[in-house]
C-alpha positions in Angstrom: -2.6 -10.5 27.6 -3.8 -7.8 30.1 -1.6 -7.4 33.1 -3.6 -8.8 35.9 -0.4 -9.3 38.0 0.8 -9.9 41.4 3.1 -7.4 43.1 6.3 -9.0 41.8 5.2 -8.7 38.1 5.4 -5.9 35.7 2.3 -4.7 33.8 -0.3 -2.0 33.2 -3.7 -1.5 34.6 -6.9 -1.0 32.7 -9.0 2.2 32.8 -11.3 2.8 35.7 -9.0 1.2 38.2 -8.8 2.8 41.7 -6.4 3.0 44.5 -3.5 4.7 42.7 -0.2 5.0 44.7 3.4 5.7 43.8 5.9 3.0 44.5 9.5 4.3 44.4 11.9 1.5 43.7 15.5 1.8 44.7 17.0 0.6 41.4 18.2 3.6 39.4 15.7 6.1 38.1 12.9 3.6 37.6 9.5 4.8 38.8 6.5 2.5 38.7 2.9 3.2 39.4 1.1 0.5 41.3 -2.7 0.0 41.0 -4.7 -2.0 43.5 -7.9 -3.5 42.1 -11.0 -2.6 43.8 -13.2 -4.1 41.1 -12.2 -5.6 37.8 -15.1 -7.7 37.0 -13.5 -11.0 37.8 -13.3 -13.1 40.9 -9.8 -12.3 42.2 -7.8 -12.5 45.4 -7.7 -9.5 47.7 -3.9 -9.1 47.5 -3.9 -9.0 43.7 -2.7 -5.7 42.2 -1.5 -4.3 38.9 1.7 -2.4 38.3 2.6 0.0 35.5 5.2 -1.0 33.1 8.5 1.0 33.4 8.1 4.1 31.3 10.0 4.7 28.1 13.8 5.0 28.5 15.2 7.9 26.6 18.9 8.6 26.5 19.5 6.7 29.7 16.9 8.7 31.7 13.5 7.3 32.7 10.8 9.8 31.8 7.5 9.3 33.5 4.2 11.0 32.5 1.6 10.9 35.2 -1.9 10.2 34.2 -5.1 11.3 36.0 -7.2 8.1 35.7 -10.5 9.8 36.8 -10.3 12.7 34.2 -9.4 13.3 30.6 -6.0 14.9 31.4 -4.3 12.3 29.1 -4.0 14.6 26.1 -1.6 12.8 23.8 -3.3 10.3 21.6 -0.5 7.7 21.3 0.8 7.5 24.8 4.0 8.3 26.6 6.3 6.5 24.1 4.7 8.3 21.2 5.2 11.7 22.9 8.8 11.0 23.6 9.4 9.9 20.0 7.8 13.2 18.9 10.1 15.3 21.2 13.3 13.5 20.2 12.5 13.8 16.5 12.0 17.5 16.9 15.2 17.9 18.9 17.4 15.9 16.5 15.8 17.1 13.3 16.9 13.8 11.7 13.5 12.4 11.0 10.7 14.5 9.6 7.5 14.7 11.7 4.7 13.4 9.8 1.6 15.4 9.8 -1.8 14.5 8.4 -2.4 16.7 5.4 -5.6 18.8 4.9 -8.4 17.1 3.0 -7.8 19.4 0.0 -4.2 18.6 -0.4 -3.5 16.1 -3.3 -1.0 13.4 -2.7 1.4 13.2 -5.7 1.1 9.4 -5.7 -2.7 9.3 -5.5 -5.0 7.9 -8.2 -6.5 11.3 -8.7 -3.2 12.8 -9.5 -2.4 9.9 -11.9 -5.6 10.5 -13.8 -4.9 14.3 -14.0 -1.4 13.6 -15.3 -2.7 11.3 -18.0 -5.1 14.0 -19.1 -2.3 16.5 -19.3 -0.1 14.0 -21.2 -2.8 13.4 -23.8 -3.2 17.2 -24.4 0.5 17.6 -24.8 0.6 14.8 -27.4 -2.3 16.5 -29.2 -0.4 19.8 -29.3 2.6 18.0 -30.6 0.6 16.7 -33.6 -1.8 19.6 -34.2 0.4 22.8 -33.8 3.0 22.0 -36.4 0.3 21.0 -38.8 -1.5 24.3 -38.3 1.6 26.3 -38.6 3.0 24.6 -41.7 -0.1 23.7 -43.7 -2.5 26.3 -42.5 -5.6 24.1 -42.7 -9.0 25.9 -42.8 -10.8 26.7 -39.6 -12.9 23.9 -38.2 -14.8 23.1 -35.1 -12.5 20.4 -33.9 -9.6 22.6 -33.6 -11.6 25.3 -31.9 -13.0 22.9 -29.2 -9.6 21.3 -28.6 -8.0 24.8 -28.2 -10.5 25.8 -25.5 -10.4 22.5 -23.8 -6.6 22.7 -23.5 -6.8 26.3 -22.3 -9.2 25.4 -19.6 -7.2 22.4 -18.5 -4.0 24.2 -18.2 -5.5 27.1 -16.4 -7.2 24.7 -13.9 -3.8 22.8 -13.7 -2.2 26.0 -12.3 -4.9 26.0 -9.5 -4.4 22.3 -8.9 -0.6 22.7 -8.6 -1.1 25.0 -5.6 -2.7 22.1 -3.8 -0.5 19.3 -4.9 2.1 18.0 -2.4 5.6 17.2 -3.6 8.6 15.1 -2.4 11.7 16.5 -0.8 14.6 14.1 -0.3 12.1 11.2 -0.3 9.7 12.8 2.2 6.3 14.1 1.3 5.8 17.8 1.8 2.1 18.7 2.3 2.2 22.0 4.1 0.3 24.7 2.1 2.8 27.4 2.6 5.7 25.2 1.3 3.7 24.0 -1.6 2.9 27.5 -2.6 6.5 28.7 -2.4 7.7 25.6 -4.2 5.4 26.0 -7.2 6.0 29.8 -7.3 9.7 29.1 -7.7 9.5 26.4 -10.2 6.6 25.9 -12.6 4.4 29.0 -12.0 6.4 31.5 -14.2 6.6 28.9 -17.0 2.9 28.1 -16.8 1.9 31.8 -16.7 4.0 32.5 -19.8 2.5 29.7 -21.8 -1.1 30.6 -20.8 -0.4 34.2 -21.9 1.0 32.9 -25.2 -2.2 30.9 -25.7 -4.3 34.1 -25.3 -2.1 36.1 -27.6 -2.3 33.4 -30.3 -6.1 33.4 -30.1 -6.2 37.2 -30.4 -3.8 37.0 -33.3 -6.1 34.8 -35.3 -7.1 36.5 -38.7 -10.8 35.7 -38.2 -10.8 37.7 -35.0 -8.3 40.5 -35.7 -8.7 41.7 -39.3 -6.7 44.8 -38.5 -3.7 42.6 -37.6 -4.2 40.6 -40.7 -3.3 43.7 -42.8 0.0 44.1 -40.9 1.6 41.2 -42.9 4.8 40.2 -41.0 3.4 41.3 -37.7 0.6 38.8 -38.1 3.0 36.0 -38.9 5.2 36.7 -35.9 2.1 36.7 -33.7 0.9 33.4 -35.1 4.2 31.9 -34.4 3.6 32.6 -30.7 1.2 29.6 -30.9 4.2 27.3 -31.3 5.3 28.4 -27.7 2.7 25.8 -26.5 5.1 23.2 -27.6 7.3 24.2 -24.7 5.0 22.1 -22.6 6.9 19.1 -23.9 9.4 19.6 -21.1 6.6 18.5 -18.8 6.2 15.2 -20.6 9.2 13.6 -18.8 7.8 14.4 -15.4 4.3 13.1 -16.2 5.6 10.0 -17.9 7.9 9.2 -14.8 4.9 9.7 -12.5 2.9 7.2 -14.5 5.7 4.7 -14.7 5.9 4.9 -10.8 2.4 3.3 -10.7 3.5 0.2 -12.8 4.9 -2.8 -10.9 5.5 -5.2 -13.8 9.1 -5.3 -15.0 7.9 -6.5 -18.4 5.4 -3.6 -18.7 8.1 -1.1 -17.7 10.4 -2.4 -20.4 7.7 -2.3 -23.1 6.6 1.2 -22.1 10.2 2.3 -22.2 10.5 1.1 -25.8 7.2 2.8 -26.6 8.5 6.1 -25.2 11.6 5.9 -27.4 9.4 5.1 -30.5 7.0 7.9 -29.7 9.9 10.3 -29.6 11.3 9.3 -33.0 7.8 9.6 -34.5 7.2 13.0 -32.9 10.5 14.3 -34.2 9.8 13.1 -37.6 6.4 14.8 -37.6 8.0 18.1 -36.6 10.7 17.7 -39.2 8.1 16.9 -41.9 6.0 19.9 -41.1 9.2 22.1 -41.0 10.3 20.7 -44.4 7.0 21.7 -46.0 7.0 25.1 -44.4 10.5 25.7 -45.7 9.5 24.8 -49.2 6.4 26.9 -49.1 8.1 30.0 -47.6 8.6 33.1 -49.8 12.4 33.5 -49.4 15.2 34.8 -51.6 15.2 31.7 -53.9 12.9 31.1 -56.8 13.4 27.4 -56.9 11.9 25.2 -54.2 11.5 21.4 -53.7 7.7 21.8 -53.9 7.9 23.1 -57.5 9.5 19.8 -58.6 6.8 17.6 -57.1 3.5 16.8 -58.9 0.9 18.0 -56.4 -1.6 18.8 -59.2 -2.8 15.2 -59.4 -3.6 15.2 -55.7 -3.5 18.5 -54.0 -5.0 17.4 -50.8 -3.3 18.2 -47.4 -3.0 14.5 -46.6 -0.8 13.9 -49.7 1.3 16.9 -49.0 1.9 15.8 -45.4 2.8 12.2 -46.2 5.3 13.3 -48.9 7.0 15.5 -46.3 6.9 12.7 -43.7 8.3 10.3 -46.3 11.3 12.6 -46.8 11.8 13.0 -43.1 11.9 9.2 -42.5 14.5 8.7 -45.2 16.8 11.0 -43.3 16.7 8.5 -40.4 17.1 5.4 -42.4 19.3 4.3 -45.5 16.3 4.7 -47.8 15.9 7.4 -50.5 13.2 9.2 -52.5 12.7 11.6 -55.4 12.3 14.7 -53.2 15.5 16.7 -52.5 16.7 20.1 -51.6 16.7 22.8 -54.3 18.3 25.8 -52.7 20.8 26.7 -50.0 18.3 27.0 -47.2 16.9 23.5 -48.0 20.3 22.0 -48.4 21.4 23.4 -45.0 18.2 22.1 -43.4 18.7 18.6 -44.9 22.4 18.5 -43.6 21.3 19.5 -40.0 18.5 16.9 -40.1 20.9 14.2 -41.1 23.3 15.0 -38.3 20.5 15.0 -35.8 19.1 11.7 -37.3 22.5 10.1 -36.9 22.6 10.8 -33.3 18.9 10.2 -32.4 18.5 7.0 -34.5 21.7 5.4 -33.3 20.7 6.1 -29.6 17.2 4.8 -30.4 18.6 1.5 -31.8 20.8 1.0 -28.8 17.9 1.5 -26.4 15.8 -0.9 -28.3 18.6 -3.4 -28.3 19.1 -3.0 -24.5 15.4 -3.4 -23.8 15.2 -6.6 -25.9 18.2 -7.9 -24.0 16.4 -7.2 -20.7 13.3 -9.0 -21.9 15.5 -12.0 -22.9 17.2 -12.0 -19.4 13.8 -12.1 -17.7 13.3 -15.6 -19.2 17.0 -16.7 -19.5 17.3 -18.1 -16.0 14.0 -19.9 -16.3 14.8 -21.4 -19.7 18.2 -22.5 -18.5 16.9 -24.4 -15.4 14.1 -25.9 -17.5 16.7 -27.2 -20.0 18.8 -28.7 -17.2 15.6 -30.5 -15.9 14.9 -31.9 -19.2 18.4 -33.1 -19.6 18.3 -34.8 -16.2 15.0 -36.5 -17.0 16.3 -37.7 -20.3 19.6 -38.9 -18.9 17.9 -41.0 -16.3 15.5 -42.4 -18.9 12.3 -41.3 -17.1 9.1 -42.3 -18.8 7.4 -39.7 -21.0 4.1 -39.5 -19.0 6.1 -38.8 -15.8 8.3 -36.3 -17.5 5.3 -34.3 -18.7 3.8 -34.3 -15.2 7.0 -33.1 -13.7 7.6 -30.4 -16.3 4.1 -29.0 -16.1 4.2 -29.0 -12.3 7.6 -27.1 -12.4 6.2 -24.6 -14.8 3.2 -23.9 -12.7 5.4 -23.5 -9.5 7.9 -21.2 -11.3 5.0 -19.0 -12.7 3.7 -18.7 -9.2 7.1 -18.0 -7.7 7.7 -15.2 -10.2 4.7 -13.3 -8.9 6.1 -13.1 -5.4 8.9 -10.6 -4.7 10.4 -10.7 -1.3 12.1 -7.9 0.5 15.5 -9.8 0.2 15.1 -9.8 -3.6 15.2 -6.0 -3.7 18.8 -4.9 -2.9 17.9 -1.2 -3.1 15.7 -1.4 0.0 19.0 -1.7 2.0 19.7 1.9 1.1 16.6 3.2 2.9 16.9 5.0 6.3 15.5 3.1 9.2 12.5 5.5 9.4 11.6 5.0 5.8 12.0 1.3 6.0 9.7 1.1 9.0 7.1 3.2 7.1 7.4 0.9 4.2 6.8 -2.2 6.2 3.9 -0.5 8.0 2.1 0.4 4.7 2.8 -3.1 3.5 1.5 -5.0 6.5 -1.1 -2.6 8.1 -3.9 -3.1 5.4 -3.7 -6.8 6.1 -3.7 -6.5 9.8 -6.6 -4.0 9.7 -8.9 -6.7 8.4 -9.2 -7.6 12.1 -11.4 -5.1 14.0 -9.1 -4.7 17.0 -6.1 -4.2 14.7 -7.9 -1.6 12.7 -8.8 0.4 15.7 -5.2 -0.1 17.0 -3.8 1.7 13.9 -6.3 4.5 14.2 -5.5 5.0 18.0 -1.7 4.8 17.6 0.1 5.2 14.4 3.6 4.7 15.9 2.3 1.6 17.8 1.1 0.0 14.6 4.3 0.9 12.8 6.3 -0.8 15.6 4.0 -3.8 15.7 4.3 -4.2 11.9 8.1 -4.1 12.1 8.7 -6.2 15.3 5.8 -8.6 15.5 4.7 -9.3 11.9 6.5 -11.2 9.1 5.7 -12.9 5.9 5.4 -16.7 5.6 5.2 -18.7 2.5 3.6 -22.3 2.3 3.7 -24.8 -0.5 0.9 -27.2 -1.3 0.6 -29.9 1.3 2.5 -28.1 4.0 1.3 -28.5 7.6 0.8 -25.1 9.1 0.0 -26.4 12.5 -1.3 -29.5 14.2 -4.2 -30.0 16.7 -3.1 -29.8 20.3 0.2 -27.9 19.6 0.7 -24.7 21.5 -0.1 -21.5 19.4 2.5 -18.8 19.3 1.4 -16.8 16.2 -1.8 -15.3 14.8 -2.1 -15.9 11.0 -3.6 -13.8 8.2 -4.1 -15.3 4.8 -2.9 -13.0 2.0 -2.9 -15.5 -0.9 -3.8 -19.1 -1.6 -6.1 -21.6 0.1 -5.8 -23.5 3.3 -7.9 -26.4 4.8 -8.6 -26.4 8.5 -9.8 -29.6 10.2 -11.3 -29.0 13.7 -11.7 -31.9 16.2 -15.2 -32.2 17.3 -16.4 -33.4 20.6 -19.7 -35.0 19.8 -18.1 -37.8 17.6 -15.2 -38.6 19.8 -11.6 -37.4 19.8 -11.0 -38.4 16.2 -14.1 -36.5 14.7 -12.9 -33.9 12.2 -14.7 -31.0 10.6 -13.1 -29.5 7.5 -13.3 -25.8 6.8 -11.7 -23.6 4.2 -9.5 -20.5 4.7 -9.0 -18.0 1.9 -7.7 -14.5 1.4 -8.9 -12.1 4.1 -9.4 -14.7 6.8 -7.4 -15.1 10.0 -6.9 -17.8 12.6 -5.3 -18.4 16.0 -6.3 -15.2 17.5 -6.3 -16.9 20.9 -2.4 -17.0 20.7 -2.3 -13.2 21.1 -4.7 -12.9 24.1 -4.5 -16.3 25.8 -1.2 -17.5 27.2 -1.9 -21.3 27.0 -3.9 -21.4 23.8 -3.7 -24.8 22.0 -4.7 -25.3 18.4 -8.2 -26.8 18.3 -7.5 -28.4 14.9 -4.9 -28.9 12.2 -4.3 -26.9 9.0 -2.8 -27.8 5.7 -2.2 -25.9 2.4 -4.3 -26.7 -0.5 -2.9 -24.0 -2.8 0.4 -22.2 -2.6 -0.2 -19.7 0.2 1.3 -16.4 1.3 0.4 -15.4 4.9 1.2 -12.8 7.5 2.0 -14.1 10.9 2.0 -12.0 14.1 4.2 -13.2 16.9 2.2 -13.0 20.1 5.2 -12.3 22.4 6.5 -9.5 20.2 3.1 -8.0 19.9 2.6 -8.0 23.7 5.9 -6.2 24.2 5.1 -3.6 21.6 1.6 -2.9 22.9 2.9 -2.5 26.5 4.8 0.5 25.3 1.8 2.3 24.0 -0.5 3.4 26.8 -3.8 4.1 25.1 -3.9 0.9 23.0 -2.6 -1.1 26.0 -5.6 0.0 28.1 -7.9 -1.1 25.2 -6.0 -4.4 24.8 -6.6 -5.2 28.4 -10.3 -4.9 28.2 -10.5 -6.5 24.7 -8.6 -9.5 26.0 -10.8 -9.9 29.0 -13.9 -9.9 26.8 -12.2 -12.3 24.4 -11.5 -14.6 27.3 -15.2 -14.6 28.2 -16.2 -15.3 24.6 -13.7 -18.3 24.5 -15.0 -19.8 27.7 -18.6 -19.5 26.3 -17.6 -21.0 23.0 -15.8 -23.9 24.8 -18.9 -24.5 26.9 -21.1 -24.6 23.7 -18.7 -26.9 21.9 -18.0 -24.4 19.1 -14.4 -23.5 20.0 -12.2 -23.2 16.9 -9.0 -21.5 15.7 -10.9 -19.8 12.9 -13.1 -16.7 13.1 -16.2 -17.6 11.0 -18.2 -14.7 9.5 -20.9 -15.0 12.1 -18.3 -14.3 14.9 -16.8 -11.2 13.3 -19.6 -9.0 14.4 -19.0 -10.0 18.0 -15.3 -9.1 17.6 -16.2 -5.7 16.0 -18.5 -5.0 18.9 -15.6 -5.8 21.3 -13.2 -3.5 19.5 -15.8 -0.7 19.1 -16.6 -0.8 22.9 -13.0 -0.8 24.1 -11.8 2.0 22.0 -14.6 4.3 22.5 -14.3 4.1 26.3 -17.4 1.9 26.9 -15.5 -0.6 29.0 -16.9 -3.5 30.9 -18.3 -7.0 30.2 -20.4 -6.8 27.1 -24.0 -7.9 26.8 -23.1 -10.4 24.0 -21.4 -12.6 26.7 -24.5 -12.5 28.9 -26.8 -14.5 26.7 -27.5 -18.2 26.9 -25.3 -20.1 24.5 -27.2 -23.3 23.9 -30.9 -24.2 23.7 -30.5 -26.6 26.6 -29.5 -23.7 28.9 -26.2 -25.1 30.0 -23.7 -22.2 29.6 -24.9 -19.0 31.4 -23.0 -15.8 32.3 -23.9 -14.6 35.8 -22.8 -11.5 37.6 -22.8 -11.0 41.3 -21.5 -7.7 42.5 -17.9 -7.3 41.2 -17.5 -11.0 40.4 -18.8 -13.1 37.5 -18.4 -16.7 36.4 -19.5 -19.0 33.7 -21.3 -22.1 34.9 -23.6 -24.8 33.7 -27.1 -25.5 34.9 -26.7 -29.2 34.3 -23.5 -30.4 35.9 -21.9 -33.6 34.8 -23.0 -33.4 31.1 -21.5 -31.8 28.1 -22.7 -28.4 26.9 -24.7 -30.1 24.1 -26.3 -32.5 26.6 -25.7 -35.7 24.6 -22.1 -36.7 25.6 -20.9 -37.1 29.2 -18.5 -34.2 30.1 -15.0 -35.0 31.1 -15.1 -32.3 33.8 -17.7 -30.6 35.8 -19.5 -29.5 32.6 -19.2 -25.8 33.3 -16.9 -22.9 32.5 -15.2 -21.1 35.3 -13.3 -17.9 35.0 -10.8 -16.6 37.6 -7.4 -15.0 38.1 -4.3 -17.2 38.0 -0.7 -16.4 39.2 2.3 -17.2 37.1 5.7 -16.1 35.9 5.1 -15.5 32.2 4.4 -12.0 31.2 1.6 -10.8 29.0 -1.4 -8.5 28.9 -2.6 -10.4 32.1 -3.5 -13.8 33.2 -7.0 -15.1 33.3 -7.8 -18.7 33.4 -10.8 -20.1 31.6 -11.6 -23.8 32.3 -14.4 -25.3 30.2 -15.1 -28.9 29.3 -11.6 -30.0 29.6 -10.0 -27.0 28.0 -7.7 -24.6 29.8 -6.7 -21.1 28.6 -4.7 -18.4 30.4 -5.0 -14.7 29.6 
């Protein structure tokens, strides 16, 4: 859609054009720059020129940034519009200016951070189980405890370093500046982490096997060993880590199940701590001579496992209506039992209510489905439909509903309406850009202009859903959209030339493929075949007109689009002459498009060598260059490109400039074997 325009049209010129002159118009503050073509590589009329599109309008004023075509004075990567967006965002302060983080900054939502949080959560759960056991039952020293202690100590000291390079969110925006990260961590978790790390070292030094002098100090040693329990304070980090993990889960069913698992884990953890505390209280040398341990027969099985399970059994009975033979024997144990009962009353009632709510949510997920299915069965039974047909209908409906449940549309998520316009645009960009980037030009487009790609995703792209049997487009219809397949399977039938007008060639389209690229670059592109849906499909469609308007506002990508479109037009003319023209982009053609995109975005403009080769073995379609003009023609006029069917036209392909009123990147006609396309 390159703007090869007459003087009364509005467009942009490609790089390398000469003859710059200012054209001051009388209307308002509009300033336009007119370029006269000295040489564009096409056969054009002498009075044909190109005109810059009106510059970006900001607050009612027309701001113009002059560009020196012959030098590299154009500093800003994303063009005039991007520069003005940047300035206005800085002035208003309403929208944070996104900066590319340094390579060593860790994104809080990245996979690396998720794995790190999972490791930290595992160590916290280990401490939750091991530390109460060690404090209450004082098991003998073993290698496993030693290894886990040093592993945890090394991890949490490394975590302090990692935290200095981990970005964080402020009011929904990612903060990745090193200075802000340092200040944020120093004000929040750094003092806490330093305190816990010091307590770990103190507990290691207080171990009897390493400090025999301290062992003789009796009460001092017990106080120092209790310092080890301070590691349990890391439990306050569990909620943050668990929430970070939950953010990576997109299944509502899995979220509900994990929510119930979290509640169950909390109850089990509390019972474990209470069981260890109950044993420590019974084994403590306090003022009372009678303890509950003395009334239990531990002589038959004095193992640590039996002692622990007895204590855990008592703890669980405080949370449930059950009972057992163990009970308090002195004031301290009775007071502890009363406090545990009050705590259990609050915790267990809350746990039951959360489980009930979660089960209700799970039932609601399938309630609507079950209700509609029941109504369908009732309808079929009321109308006395035969059993075989009923089964076919029910199975098909079940299949359709199962597929539909996997598709969540933007309209289904009401919370998206609360996002700011900037956040919503970035959300749409990150949703659509990976799909568009499968195309070589679109991938380079996003690299060259982030704001241009964001605007294209929001203004030109939208989702489309197709059911089995739907006709996506018909042969001969004018194409207005480019289509990317995201899910499903489509069948494309191209009309061939060698077998007559009704000759069809069937080809499949699957995830990752695209079609109808000519709609974006060629003004009069007509579908060369028809397409139907074989499996329920989900596609991203790009509106050609909207994409043109977006690209016209971003200078650098617009320059590249001009040259890419010109090369694409040549390629189309050659393909038409060879009888291989299609709406699809087969794998063997993608390398050609990648070459086009690489050339135009690296500044290596001009007609590409790929278009200069002979297309058929009979030597019919040849690209020739003569000075500043070039044309496609056939060496055997009056025959088809394949040489076996008489051609309806002159049998060649001719490329030239055409005038018209419609706007686009430009207008180039390619006439070949009865086909007509305008760029």
